[in-house]
N, C-alpha and C positions, 0 to 999 in steps of 0.2 A: 706877487706872491709875499706873504708877510715873513719876516725873519724873527728869529727868538732873540731876546736881549737878556743880557745878565744885569739883574738889578744892582745898582750902585748902593752899597750900603757903608755908611760912615760911621766910624767909632771915634770917641773922643780920647780914649786911652787904650793901650795895649790891652790892659785887663778886661775892659768891656769886649774885645775882640776874643780873647781866650775864653772868657765866660760864656759869650756867644757859641763858640765852638763846642766847649764842653756840654752846653746846654742840650746839643743835639744827639749825644750819646744816649743811645736807648737805655731806659732804666735808670738814668741818672748816675751821678757818682757821689760817693761820700765827701764831705767836707775837707778831709785831710787829703785826699786825691786831687780836688780842685785846687787846694792851696799848693799842692806839688806841682801842678800845671802851671799856676800864676808865677811860683818862684822859678821855673824854669825858663821863663820869657821875662824875668824882671830886668829892668835896666835897658841896656841895648841888646840883649840876648835875642829878642823877636827880629829886630833889624839884621841882626847879624846871620840868623838862622836862614833869612830869605834868600840869600845868595845860593845857600846849598839847595835849596828847592828850585831856585831858578836854573841850576845847573843840571838838574835830572835829565832833560832829554838829551843832553850832550853826554853826561857821564854815564848813564844807565846802559847803553849799547857798549860802552868799553868795559864796564863793570860785568856784562854778561858774557863777553869773551874771555876775561880772567877767569870767570867761573867755570866756562867750558874747559879751558887748558888746565885749570886745577882738579876738575872732575877727571880728565884723562890722566893726569898725573897719579892722582888718588887711586884710579883702578889699577894702574899698573903696579904702584906700589902696594897697594892692600893685597894684590894677588901674591907679590913676592914675600911680603911679610907674612901672610897667611900660610904659604907654602913653607916657609922657614919656621914659623912657631906653632902653625895648626891651630890658630885661635879663632874659633867661630864667632867671636863677638866683635869683629873690627867691621867698623861701617863707616861711610862717609855720607853725609847728608848735603844734598845739593838743592834742596826743597826751597830754601830761601833766596837761592841764585835768580836774578830777574832774567827774563828773556830779551832778545834784541828788540822784540816789539813793545816791551814794557814802558 
């Protein structure tokens, strides 16, 4: 059985890598946005950001648990606040919280 392999792509500079990534954005991006992407990874910033990305598999389940706890607290807090102030506009968005499977 044949296995799929990930092609090895080599870049000489971080700018080449960032430009290649930005080039995959459908519809392209304006030059000022591309410049902002490049500035964000200037110097050692790209290498520094890699440690954050590598920590996702370990950290996201912890973040998901924190979001669940926050969601529970906000529901009881929102209910108490709503009862006290009768404010119909109180809300708490958890749509950006990851799930443990993320």
